Backbone atoms as SQL, in Angstrom:
CREATE TABLE atoms (id INTEGER PRIMARY KEY, chain TEXT, resi INTEGER, resn TEXT, atom TEXT, x REAL, y REAL, z REAL);
INSERT INTO atoms VALUES
  (1, 'A', 1, 'MET', 'N', 0.806, -1.179, 0.026),
  (2, 'A', 1, 'MET', 'CA', -0.062, -0.022, 0.040),
  (3, 'A', 1, 'MET', 'C', 0.889, 1.224, -0.092),
  (4, 'A', 2, 'GLN', 'N', 0.537, 2.213, -0.841),
  (5, 'A', 2, 'GLN', 'CA', 1.300, 3.407, -0.862),
  (6, 'A', 2, 'GLN', 'C', 1.179, 4.327, 0.323),
  (7, 'A', 3, 'PRO', 'N', 2.290, 4.920, 0.830),
  (8, 'A', 3, 'PRO', 'CA', 2.279, 5.778, 2.001),
  (9, 'A', 3, 'PRO', 'C', 1.138, 6.922, 1.888),
  (10, 'A', 4, 'GLU', 'N', 1.090, 7.511, 0.703),
  (11, 'A', 4, 'GLU', 'CA', 0.136, 8.613, 0.486),
  (12, 'A', 4, 'GLU', 'C', -1.345, 8.192, 0.824),
  (13, 'A', 5, 'VAL', 'N', -1.637, 6.948, 0.323),
  (14, 'A', 5, 'VAL', 'CA', -3.000, 6.413, 0.579),
  (15, 'A', 5, 'VAL', 'C', -3.148, 6.184, 2.171),
  (16, 'A', 6, 'THR', 'N', -2.252, 5.564, 2.774),
  (17, 'A', 6, 'THR', 'CA', -2.391, 5.287, 4.225),
  (18, 'A', 6, 'THR', 'C', -2.481, 6.634, 4.917),
  (19, 'A', 7, 'ALA', 'N', -1.721, 7.574, 4.673),
  (20, 'A', 7, 'ALA', 'CA', -1.694, 8.906, 5.337),
  (21, 'A', 7, 'ALA', 'C', -3.026, 9.540, 5.104),
  (22, 'A', 8, 'ALA', 'N', -3.490, 9.505, 3.860),
  (23, 'A', 8, 'ALA', 'CA', -4.934, 10.121, 3.560),
  (24, 'A', 8, 'ALA', 'C', -5.973, 9.479, 4.355),
  (25, 'A', 9, 'THR', 'N', -5.945, 8.099, 4.296),
  (26, 'A', 9, 'THR', 'CA', -6.986, 7.386, 5.069),
  (27, 'A', 9, 'THR', 'C', -6.894, 7.690, 6.534),
  (28, 'A', 10, 'CYS', 'N', -5.701, 7.750, 7.071),
  (29, 'A', 10, 'CYS', 'CA', -5.624, 8.128, 8.480),
  (30, 'A', 10, 'CYS', 'C', -6.108, 9.495, 8.812),
  (31, 'A', 11, 'SER', 'N', -5.791, 10.361, 8.057),
  (32, 'A', 11, 'SER', 'CA', -6.239, 11.776, 8.100),
  (33, 'A', 11, 'SER', 'C', -7.752, 11.930, 8.075),
  (34, 'A', 12, 'PHE', 'N', -8.315, 11.169, 7.011),
  (35, 'A', 12, 'PHE', 'CA', -9.785, 11.245, 6.885),
  (36, 'A', 12, 'PHE', 'C', -10.478, 10.648, 8.162),
  (37, 'A', 13, 'MET', 'N', -9.922, 9.618, 8.763),
  (38, 'A', 13, 'MET', 'CA', -10.555, 9.096, 9.906),
  (39, 'A', 13, 'MET', 'C', -10.425, 9.926, 11.095),
  (40, 'A', 14, 'VAL', 'N', -9.304, 10.658, 11.254),
  (41, 'A', 14, 'VAL', 'CA', -9.148, 11.621, 12.312),
  (42, 'A', 14, 'VAL', 'C', -10.092, 12.703, 12.174),
  (43, 'A', 15, 'LEU', 'N', -10.253, 13.206, 10.982),
  (44, 'A', 15, 'LEU', 'CA', -11.309, 14.247, 10.652),
  (45, 'A', 15, 'LEU', 'C', -12.706, 13.787, 11.007),
  (46, 'A', 16, 'PHE', 'N', -12.939, 12.641, 10.476),
  (47, 'A', 16, 'PHE', 'CA', -14.359, 12.190, 10.779),
  (48, 'A', 16, 'PHE', 'C', -14.624, 11.992, 12.197),
  (49, 'A', 17, 'SER', 'N', -13.767, 11.331, 12.928),
  (50, 'A', 17, 'SER', 'CA', -14.097, 10.984, 14.423),
  (51, 'A', 17, 'SER', 'C', -14.066, 12.360, 15.141),
  (52, 'A', 18, 'SER', 'N', -13.173, 13.281, 14.909),
  (53, 'A', 18, 'SER', 'CA', -13.227, 14.488, 15.633),
  (54, 'A', 18, 'SER', 'C', -14.433, 15.273, 15.271),
  (55, 'A', 19, 'SER', 'N', -14.899, 15.299, 13.928),
  (56, 'A', 19, 'SER', 'CA', -16.097, 16.007, 13.669),
  (57, 'A', 19, 'SER', 'C', -17.291, 15.428, 14.296),
  (58, 'A', 20, 'MET', 'N', -17.386, 14.150, 14.462),
  (59, 'A', 20, 'MET', 'CA', -18.470, 13.551, 15.131),
  (60, 'A', 20, 'MET', 'C', -18.389, 13.887, 16.640),
  (61, 'A', 21, 'SER', 'N', -17.243, 13.933, 17.225),
  (62, 'A', 21, 'SER', 'CA', -17.141, 14.231, 18.659),
  (63, 'A', 21, 'SER', 'C', -17.575, 15.793, 18.819),
  (64, 'A', 22, 'ALA', 'N', -17.185, 16.653, 17.909),
  (65, 'A', 22, 'ALA', 'CA', -17.501, 18.094, 17.896),
  (66, 'A', 22, 'ALA', 'C', -19.055, 18.257, 17.851),
  (67, 'A', 23, 'MET', 'N', -19.651, 17.480, 16.977),
  (68, 'A', 23, 'MET', 'CA', -21.113, 17.563, 16.817),
  (69, 'A', 23, 'MET', 'C', -21.774, 17.073, 18.052),
  (70, 'A', 24, 'GLN', 'N', -21.360, 16.132, 18.769),
  (71, 'A', 24, 'GLN', 'CA', -21.867, 15.622, 20.084),
  (72, 'A', 24, 'GLN', 'C', -21.854, 16.837, 21.032),
  (73, 'A', 25, 'TYR', 'N', -20.717, 17.573, 21.133),
  (74, 'A', 25, 'TYR', 'CA', -20.650, 18.603, 22.039),
  (75, 'A', 25, 'TYR', 'C', -21.603, 19.744, 21.611),
  (76, 'A', 26, 'VAL', 'N', -21.740, 20.100, 20.445),
  (77, 'A', 26, 'VAL', 'CA', -22.633, 21.137, 19.952),
  (78, 'A', 26, 'VAL', 'C', -24.071, 20.647, 20.395),
  (79, 'A', 27, 'LEU', 'N', -24.456, 19.426, 20.033),
  (80, 'A', 27, 'LEU', 'CA', -25.720, 19.041, 20.423),
  (81, 'A', 27, 'LEU', 'C', -26.198, 18.999, 21.791),
  (82, 'A', 28, 'LEU', 'N', -24.994, 18.837, 22.614),
  (83, 'A', 28, 'LEU', 'CA', -25.266, 18.725, 24.083),
  (84, 'A', 28, 'LEU', 'C', -25.169, 20.104, 24.696),
  (85, 'A', 29, 'GLY', 'N', -25.039, 21.272, 23.809),
  (86, 'A', 29, 'GLY', 'CA', -25.051, 22.662, 24.337),
  (87, 'A', 29, 'GLY', 'C', -23.614, 23.117, 24.837),
  (88, 'A', 30, 'MET', 'N', -22.646, 22.825, 24.019),
  (89, 'A', 30, 'MET', 'CA', -21.245, 23.388, 24.375),
  (90, 'A', 30, 'MET', 'C', -21.258, 24.846, 24.395),
  (91, 'A', 31, 'ASP', 'N', -20.702, 25.381, 25.516),
  (92, 'A', 31, 'ASP', 'CA', -20.656, 26.827, 25.662),
  (93, 'A', 31, 'ASP', 'C', -19.647, 27.606, 24.781),
  (94, 'A', 32, 'GLU', 'N', -18.367, 26.984, 24.713),
  (95, 'A', 32, 'GLU', 'CA', -17.321, 27.677, 23.976),
  (96, 'A', 32, 'GLU', 'C', -17.242, 27.340, 22.478),
  (97, 'A', 33, 'ILE', 'N', -18.274, 27.574, 21.791),
  (98, 'A', 33, 'ILE', 'CA', -18.235, 27.239, 20.340),
  (99, 'A', 33, 'ILE', 'C', -17.305, 28.152, 19.540),
  (100, 'A', 34, 'TYR', 'N', -17.077, 29.379, 19.976),
  (101, 'A', 34, 'TYR', 'CA', -16.215, 30.242, 19.281),
  (102, 'A', 34, 'TYR', 'C', -14.785, 29.820, 19.528),
  (103, 'A', 35, 'GLY', 'N', -14.391, 29.373, 20.621),
  (104, 'A', 35, 'GLY', 'CA', -13.113, 29.034, 20.898),
  (105, 'A', 35, 'GLY', 'C', -12.738, 27.754, 20.139),
  (106, 'A', 36, 'ALA', 'N', -13.764, 26.820, 19.958),
  (107, 'A', 36, 'ALA', 'CA', -13.604, 25.642, 19.160),
  (108, 'A', 36, 'ALA', 'C', -13.367, 26.003, 17.648),
  (109, 'A', 37, 'LEU', 'N', -14.162, 26.963, 17.162),
  (110, 'A', 37, 'LEU', 'CA', -13.903, 27.425, 15.748),
  (111, 'A', 37, 'LEU', 'C', -12.705, 27.976, 15.472),
  (112, 'A', 38, 'ILE', 'N', -12.069, 28.798, 16.503),
  (113, 'A', 38, 'ILE', 'CA', -10.703, 29.425, 16.319),
  (114, 'A', 38, 'ILE', 'C', -9.745, 28.356, 16.357),
  (115, 'A', 39, 'LEU', 'N', -9.690, 27.428, 17.255),
  (116, 'A', 39, 'LEU', 'CA', -8.907, 26.272, 17.202),
  (117, 'A', 39, 'LEU', 'C', -8.958, 25.354, 15.904),
  (118, 'A', 40, 'SER', 'N', -10.170, 25.241, 15.420),
  (119, 'A', 40, 'SER', 'CA', -10.386, 24.520, 14.196),
  (120, 'A', 40, 'SER', 'C', -9.530, 25.307, 13.008),
  (121, 'A', 41, 'ALA', 'N', -9.747, 26.522, 13.039),
  (122, 'A', 41, 'ALA', 'CA', -9.132, 27.360, 11.917),
  (123, 'A', 41, 'ALA', 'C', -7.554, 27.283, 12.094),
  (124, 'A', 42, 'ILE', 'N', -7.086, 27.353, 13.337),
  (125, 'A', 42, 'ILE', 'CA', -5.572, 27.220, 13.493),
  (126, 'A', 42, 'ILE', 'C', -5.082, 25.738, 13.074),
  (127, 'A', 43, 'CYS', 'N', -5.855, 24.709, 13.314),
  (128, 'A', 43, 'CYS', 'CA', -5.459, 23.384, 13.069),
  (129, 'A', 43, 'CYS', 'C', -5.593, 23.213, 11.515),
  (130, 'A', 44, 'PHE', 'N', -6.499, 23.890, 10.867),
  (131, 'A', 44, 'PHE', 'CA', -6.463, 23.789, 9.373),
  (132, 'A', 44, 'PHE', 'C', -5.373, 24.444, 8.779),
  (133, 'A', 45, 'VAL', 'N', -4.932, 25.514, 9.236),
  (134, 'A', 45, 'VAL', 'CA', -3.771, 26.298, 8.711),
  (135, 'A', 45, 'VAL', 'C', -2.474, 25.547, 8.984),
  (136, 'A', 46, 'ALA', 'N', -2.377, 24.984, 10.279),
  (137, 'A', 46, 'ALA', 'CA', -1.260, 24.168, 10.550),
  (138, 'A', 46, 'ALA', 'C', -1.084, 22.893, 9.698),
  (139, 'A', 47, 'SER', 'N', -2.257, 22.335, 9.367),
  (140, 'A', 47, 'SER', 'CA', -2.308, 21.126, 8.439),
  (141, 'A', 47, 'SER', 'C', -1.761, 21.518, 7.089),
  (142, 'A', 48, 'LEU', 'N', -2.353, 22.647, 6.570),
  (143, 'A', 48, 'LEU', 'CA', -1.788, 23.135, 5.289),
  (144, 'A', 48, 'LEU', 'C', -0.270, 23.322, 5.165),
  (145, 'A', 49, 'ILE', 'N', 0.292, 23.960, 6.267),
  (146, 'A', 49, 'ILE', 'CA', 1.701, 24.206, 6.330),
  (147, 'A', 49, 'ILE', 'C', 2.453, 22.957, 6.356),
  (148, 'A', 50, 'GLY', 'N', 1.957, 21.942, 7.304),
  (149, 'A', 50, 'GLY', 'CA', 2.597, 20.656, 7.360),
  (150, 'A', 50, 'GLY', 'C', 2.547, 19.955, 6.108),
  (151, 'A', 51, 'LEU', 'N', 1.446, 19.939, 5.457),
  (152, 'A', 51, 'LEU', 'CA', 1.304, 19.367, 4.154),
  (153, 'A', 51, 'LEU', 'C', 2.367, 19.757, 2.997),
  (154, 'A', 52, 'THR', 'N', 2.432, 21.180, 3.123),
  (155, 'A', 52, 'THR', 'CA', 3.395, 21.836, 2.158),
  (156, 'A', 52, 'THR', 'C', 4.879, 21.396, 2.499),
  (157, 'A', 53, 'ILE', 'N', 5.173, 21.329, 3.771),
  (158, 'A', 53, 'ILE', 'CA', 6.527, 21.028, 4.158),
  (159, 'A', 53, 'ILE', 'C', 6.871, 19.551, 3.806),
  (160, 'A', 54, 'VAL', 'N', 5.934, 18.622, 4.094),
  (161, 'A', 54, 'VAL', 'CA', 6.088, 17.156, 3.625),
  (162, 'A', 54, 'VAL', 'C', 6.160, 17.116, 2.169),
  (163, 'A', 55, 'GLN', 'N', 5.298, 17.715, 1.382),
  (164, 'A', 55, 'GLN', 'CA', 5.365, 17.516, -0.025),
  (165, 'A', 55, 'GLN', 'C', 6.827, 18.105, -0.620),
  (166, 'A', 56, 'ARG', 'N', 7.328, 19.151, -0.083),
  (167, 'A', 56, 'ARG', 'CA', 8.608, 19.624, -0.466),
  (168, 'A', 56, 'ARG', 'C', 9.732, 18.665, -0.118),
  (169, 'A', 57, 'ALA', 'N', 9.604, 18.020, 1.114),
  (170, 'A', 57, 'ALA', 'CA', 10.556, 17.131, 1.461),
  (171, 'A', 57, 'ALA', 'C', 10.574, 15.848, 0.604),
  (172, 'A', 58, 'ILE', 'N', 9.358, 15.404, 0.194),
  (173, 'A', 58, 'ILE', 'CA', 9.311, 14.239, -0.619),
  (174, 'A', 58, 'ILE', 'C', 9.841, 14.474, -1.906),
  (175, 'A', 59, 'MET', 'N', 9.593, 15.832, -2.498),
  (176, 'A', 59, 'MET', 'CA', 10.105, 16.165, -3.756),
  (177, 'A', 59, 'MET', 'C', 11.643, 16.224, -3.805),
  (178, 'A', 60, 'LYS', 'N', 12.156, 16.734, -2.707),
  (179, 'A', 60, 'LYS', 'CA', 13.637, 16.960, -2.557),
  (180, 'A', 60, 'LYS', 'C', 14.241, 15.611, -2.371),
  (181, 'A', 61, 'HIS', 'N', 13.917, 14.677, -1.554),
  (182, 'A', 61, 'HIS', 'CA', 14.457, 13.386, -1.258),
  (183, 'A', 61, 'HIS', 'C', 13.951, 12.363, -2.169),
  (184, 'A', 62, 'GLY', 'N', 12.741, 12.419, -2.746),
  (185, 'A', 62, 'GLY', 'CA', 12.246, 11.410, -3.561),
  (186, 'A', 62, 'GLY', 'C', 11.748, 10.232, -2.902),
  (187, 'A', 63, 'ARG', 'N', 11.506, 10.293, -1.631),
  (188, 'A', 63, 'ARG', 'CA', 11.048, 9.071, -0.812),
  (189, 'A', 63, 'ARG', 'C', 9.793, 9.381, -0.162),
  (190, 'A', 64, 'ALA', 'N', 8.732, 8.547, -0.475),
  (191, 'A', 64, 'ALA', 'CA', 7.417, 8.689, 0.212),
  (192, 'A', 64, 'ALA', 'C', 7.380, 8.141, 1.690),
  (193, 'A', 65, 'SER', 'N', 8.520, 7.478, 2.003),
  (194, 'A', 65, 'SER', 'CA', 8.600, 6.830, 3.253),
  (195, 'A', 65, 'SER', 'C', 8.601, 7.975, 4.426),
  (196, 'A', 66, 'LEU', 'N', 8.822, 9.216, 3.996),
  (197, 'A', 66, 'LEU', 'CA', 8.908, 10.333, 5.035),
  (198, 'A', 66, 'LEU', 'C', 7.464, 10.392, 5.588),
  (199, 'A', 67, 'ILE', 'N', 6.465, 10.091, 4.844),
  (200, 'A', 67, 'ILE', 'CA', 5.011, 10.081, 5.326),
  (201, 'A', 67, 'ILE', 'C', 4.797, 9.117, 6.379),
  (202, 'A', 68, 'VAL', 'N', 5.333, 7.886, 6.178),
  (203, 'A', 68, 'VAL', 'CA', 5.193, 6.774, 7.116),
  (204, 'A', 68, 'VAL', 'C', 5.870, 7.148, 8.326),
  (205, 'A', 69, 'PHE', 'N', 7.104, 7.630, 8.246),
  (206, 'A', 69, 'PHE', 'CA', 7.765, 8.071, 9.539),
  (207, 'A', 69, 'PHE', 'C', 7.155, 9.094, 10.258),
  (208, 'A', 70, 'SER', 'N', 6.614, 10.055, 9.561),
  (209, 'A', 70, 'SER', 'CA', 5.892, 11.211, 10.348),
  (210, 'A', 70, 'SER', 'C', 4.634, 10.831, 11.005),
  (211, 'A', 71, 'VAL', 'N', 3.914, 9.977, 10.306),
  (212, 'A', 71, 'VAL', 'CA', 2.634, 9.522, 10.902),
  (213, 'A', 71, 'VAL', 'C', 3.140, 8.534, 12.126),
  (214, 'A', 72, 'GLY', 'N', 4.102, 7.661, 12.052),
  (215, 'A', 72, 'GLY', 'CA', 4.573, 6.837, 13.070),
  (216, 'A', 72, 'GLY', 'C', 5.034, 7.700, 14.285),
  (217, 'A', 73, 'LEU', 'N', 5.813, 8.800, 13.976),
  (218, 'A', 73, 'LEU', 'CA', 6.239, 9.694, 15.078),
  (219, 'A', 73, 'LEU', 'C', 5.188, 10.419, 15.763),
  (220, 'A', 74, 'VAL', 'N', 4.135, 10.832, 14.992),
  (221, 'A', 74, 'VAL', 'CA', 2.959, 11.465, 15.698),
  (222, 'A', 74, 'VAL', 'C', 2.159, 10.573, 16.566),
  (223, 'A', 75, 'MET', 'N', 1.990, 9.260, 16.142),
  (224, 'A', 75, 'MET', 'CA', 1.348, 8.308, 16.876),
  (225, 'A', 75, 'MET', 'C', 2.124, 7.928, 18.059),
  (226, 'A', 76, 'ALA', 'N', 3.348, 7.758, 17.957),
  (227, 'A', 76, 'ALA', 'CA', 4.208, 7.425, 19.082),
  (228, 'A', 76, 'ALA', 'C', 4.204, 8.597, 20.149),
  (229, 'A', 77, 'LEU', 'N', 4.303, 9.851, 19.732),
  (230, 'A', 77, 'LEU', 'CA', 4.302, 11.006, 20.532),
  (231, 'A', 77, 'LEU', 'C', 3.002, 11.068, 21.239),
  (232, 'A', 78, 'SER', 'N', 1.867, 10.981, 20.520),
  (233, 'A', 78, 'SER', 'CA', 0.552, 11.146, 21.222),
  (234, 'A', 78, 'SER', 'C', 0.329, 10.103, 22.170),
  (235, 'A', 79, 'THR', 'N', 0.835, 8.759, 21.869),
  (236, 'A', 79, 'THR', 'CA', 0.678, 7.748, 22.823),
  (237, 'A', 79, 'THR', 'C', 1.411, 8.005, 24.114),
  (238, 'A', 80, 'VAL', 'N', 2.623, 8.517, 24.181),
  (239, 'A', 80, 'VAL', 'CA', 3.306, 8.855, 25.166),
  (240, 'A', 80, 'VAL', 'C', 2.771, 9.991, 26.046),
  (241, 'A', 81, 'LEU', 'N', 2.294, 11.084, 25.317),
  (242, 'A', 81, 'LEU', 'CA', 1.766, 12.262, 25.893),
  (243, 'A', 81, 'LEU', 'C', 0.375, 11.933, 26.667),
  (244, 'A', 82, 'MET', 'N', -0.404, 11.175, 25.815),
  (245, 'A', 82, 'MET', 'CA', -1.752, 10.853, 26.477),
  (246, 'A', 82, 'MET', 'C', -1.643, 9.948, 27.738),
  (247, 'A', 83, 'THR', 'N', -0.693, 9.019, 27.688),
  (248, 'A', 83, 'THR', 'CA', -0.493, 8.266, 28.815),
  (249, 'A', 83, 'THR', 'C', 0.051, 8.920, 29.977),
  (250, 'A', 84, 'SER', 'N', 1.054, 9.788, 29.728),
  (251, 'A', 84, 'SER', 'CA', 1.524, 10.693, 30.774),
  (252, 'A', 84, 'SER', 'C', 0.554, 11.622, 31.365),
  (253, 'A', 85, 'PHE', 'N', -0.108, 12.428, 30.531),
  (254, 'A', 85, 'PHE', 'CA', -1.094, 13.261, 31.150),
  (255, 'A', 85, 'PHE', 'C', -2.166, 12.518, 31.907),
  (256, 'A', 86, 'GLY', 'N', -2.653, 11.412, 31.373),
  (257, 'A', 86, 'GLY', 'CA', -3.577, 10.446, 32.054),
  (258, 'A', 86, 'GLY', 'C', -3.145, 10.053, 33.385),
  (259, 'A', 87, 'ALA', 'N', -1.780, 9.506, 33.498),
  (260, 'A', 87, 'ALA', 'CA', -1.252, 9.154, 34.711),
  (261, 'A', 87, 'ALA', 'C', -1.138, 10.251, 35.773),
  (262, 'A', 88, 'VAL', 'N', -0.769, 11.411, 35.264),
  (263, 'A', 88, 'VAL', 'CA', -0.718, 12.596, 36.167),
  (264, 'A', 88, 'VAL', 'C', -2.009, 12.930, 36.716),
  (265, 'A', 89, 'ALA', 'N', -3.008, 12.821, 35.863),
  (266, 'A', 89, 'ALA', 'CA', -4.517, 13.238, 36.356),
  (267, 'A', 89, 'ALA', 'C', -4.903, 12.200, 37.354),
  (268, 'A', 90, 'VAL', 'N', -4.702, 10.816, 37.104),
  (269, 'A', 90, 'VAL', 'CA', -5.148, 9.834, 37.997),
  (270, 'A', 90, 'VAL', 'C', -4.257, 9.942, 39.356),
  (271, 'A', 91, 'TRP', 'N', -3.035, 10.355, 39.299),
  (272, 'A', 91, 'TRP', 'CA', -2.239, 10.404, 40.501),
  (273, 'A', 91, 'TRP', 'C', -2.750, 11.611, 41.208),
  (274, 'A', 92, 'SER', 'N', -2.995, 12.690, 40.666),
  (275, 'A', 92, 'SER', 'CA', -3.685, 13.862, 41.310),
  (276, 'A', 92, 'SER', 'C', -5.013, 13.672, 42.027),
  (277, 'A', 93, 'ASP', 'N', -5.933, 12.856, 41.212),
  (278, 'A', 93, 'ASP', 'CA', -7.088, 12.495, 41.888),
  (279, 'A', 93, 'ASP', 'C', -6.887, 11.548, 43.016),
  (280, 'A', 94, 'TYR', 'N', -6.016, 10.677, 42.914),
  (281, 'A', 94, 'TYR', 'CA', -5.743, 9.648, 44.072),
  (282, 'A', 94, 'TYR', 'C', -5.071, 10.426, 45.230),
  (283, 'A', 95, 'THR', 'N', -4.261, 11.256, 45.033),
  (284, 'A', 95, 'THR', 'CA', -3.668, 11.996, 46.139),
  (285, 'A', 95, 'THR', 'C', -4.612, 12.890, 46.882),
  (286, 'A', 96, 'SER', 'N', -5.482, 13.431, 46.158),
  (287, 'A', 96, 'SER', 'CA', -6.408, 14.478, 46.744),
  (288, 'A', 96, 'SER', 'C', -7.650, 13.752, 47.334),
  (289, 'A', 97, 'GLY', 'N', -7.785, 12.425, 47.108),
  (290, 'A', 97, 'GLY', 'CA', -8.904, 11.640, 47.704),
  (291, 'A', 97, 'GLY', 'C', -10.225, 11.837, 46.956),
  (292, 'A', 98, 'LYS', 'N', -10.159, 12.162, 45.636),
  (293, 'A', 98, 'LYS', 'CA', -11.336, 12.193, 44.840),
  (294, 'A', 98, 'LYS', 'C', -11.826, 10.846, 44.652),
  (295, 'A', 99, 'ASN', 'N', -13.140, 10.769, 44.286),
  (296, 'A', 99, 'ASN', 'CA', -13.699, 9.419, 44.051),
  (297, 'A', 99, 'ASN', 'C', -13.298, 9.172, 42.522),
  (298, 'A', 100, 'MET', 'N', -12.711, 7.986, 42.219),
  (299, 'A', 100, 'MET', 'CA', -12.190, 7.670, 41.057),
  (300, 'A', 100, 'MET', 'C', -13.210, 6.736, 40.199),
  (301, 'A', 101, 'GLY', 'N', -14.378, 6.490, 40.821),
  (302, 'A', 101, 'GLY', 'CA', -15.322, 5.640, 40.200),
  (303, 'A', 101, 'GLY', 'C', -15.223, 4.159, 40.545),
  (304, 'A', 102, 'PHE', 'N', -14.328, 3.786, 41.354),
  (305, 'A', 102, 'PHE', 'CA', -14.270, 2.422, 41.807),
  (306, 'A', 102, 'PHE', 'C', -15.194, 2.305, 42.884),
  (307, 'A', 103, 'LYS', 'N', -15.917, 1.042, 42.964),
  (308, 'A', 103, 'LYS', 'CA', -16.756, 0.778, 44.059),
  (309, 'A', 103, 'LYS', 'C', -16.339, -0.526, 44.716),
  (310, 'A', 104, 'LYS', 'N', -16.688, -0.724, 45.930),
  (311, 'A', 104, 'LYS', 'CA', -16.491, -2.036, 46.606),
  (312, 'A', 104, 'LYS', 'C', -17.080, -3.203, 45.874),
  (313, 'A', 105, 'PRO', 'N', -16.463, -4.416, 45.758),
  (314, 'A', 105, 'PRO', 'CA', -17.251, -5.448, 45.043),
  (315, 'A', 105, 'PRO', 'C', -18.424, -5.923, 45.806),
  (316, 'A', 106, 'CYS', 'N', -18.644, -5.765, 47.056),
  (317, 'A', 106, 'CYS', 'CA', -19.695, -6.313, 47.762),
  (318, 'A', 106, 'CYS', 'C', -20.682, -5.221, 48.301);
């Protein structure tokens, strides 16, 4: 499978799932709709800049494997960051004595 097709499919799935999540928030009465629109515009511009940079790098080096490496890097980085921030949040809740949703079995 070509790296371009894989990256395009991955990007579409991210767009689709994030759009559905955003629609759920809007339907549930999200208050900060303008903040979300501003961040959406920033992400769109950043995506165009990233696409331009990657296309130039592919043209310069002649290797489409740069797409695979960049997608892999983003996936690895997001896995580490999400795990880290989640662990910090759980530890914070645990040390402050907040209810973490666990109940006694009996």
